[in-house]
C-alpha angles and dihedrals in degrees: 000000000000125000109244097187096102091051092047090049091054092047091048092049091050091050092050091049091049092051092048092053096043094085095043114105130171116297104243123204115246117254126230121287114262148102117308107242101166144012126205139172133197124204115227107203094191091064097021090232138119123238110211126212137188126200115208131187110221123215090263090059100252121130125225128188118202139164118258138182121267091253092052090046091051094045098049117073125188108279095028124121116255128242092014090066090063095058119108111249 
């Protein structure tokens, strides 16, 4: 009878690595500071995911749209101050 421990160890290590990477998304650059004036999301059928965007108006009056994480999208309401709205309370 063969010893299956090495195979089980490899399978367990692969499962742990997969779980650790599951929550890791792309690191997105922060947008400019300003007031959130719009929120948008685009569905990407190839990956079956939504890309989330915020539009902020900076103090000089210009508007900038940039991609954000789901948690930043959910935390920042229209009218809130970005990036303050992304801070953990």
